[in-house]
N, C-alpha and C positions, 0 to 999 in steps of 0.2 A: 541776598543780604538785606536786612531790614535797616531802616534809618532810625536812629534814636533822636528824639526831639529834646531840645534843651529847654527846660522850664525856666521862666523868669521868677526870681524870688524877690518879693517886695515886703519888707518887714516880717519875714518869716512865713509869708503866705505864698504858696506856689500858684503862679498864674499860667494858664494854659498857653501853649505856643501860638494858637490861632489869634489870641488877643494881641500879642505883640505884632503879628503880621498885619492885623487890621489897623493897629495904630501906625505902623510904618506906611501902610497904604494911604491913610488919612494925611500923613505928612507929605507924601509924594503928590497927592491930589492938590493939597493946598499950595504947593510950589508950582504945579502945572496949570492951575486955573487961570492965573493972569496971562500966562503964555498962550493958552488956548483961546482966551478972549481977544488977545491981541491979533491972533491969526484968524479971527472971525469964525471960530469953531461953531458957535451956536447957529450961525446962518446956514450951515450945511444940513441941518436936521429940522424936521417939523416939530419935534419935542426935545429940546436941548437937555432938560433935566434927566430924561431917561437915557440919553446918550452919555451924559456924564456919569450916571449910575453904572451903566454898562462898562465904561472905561474903568471905574473904580473896582468893579467885580473882576475885570480882567487883570488889573494890577494885583489884587489880593491873590488871585489864582496863580499868577506868575511868581509871587513871593513864596507861596506855599510850595510850589514845585521846585524852586531854585534854592531856597535857603534851608 
C-alpha cells in the first residue's frame, strides 16, 4: 500500500511535503539547541557544527519516515 503525501497549500500554491518536514525539523532543532548546549553537547565532538548538522539530518529523516 502506498502512502499519499499531503501537500501544504499557501495562498493557492502547493508546497512539497519535504518543505514542511524541513521546517518542522528546524523548529525542533531551535528548541533542542539550548538543551544540548546546557548538557555540554559540543564538548563531546571535535567538530560540533557537523554533529548538529547530523542531528538535524536524522530528525528530518525521522519526520519523513513517521509523518
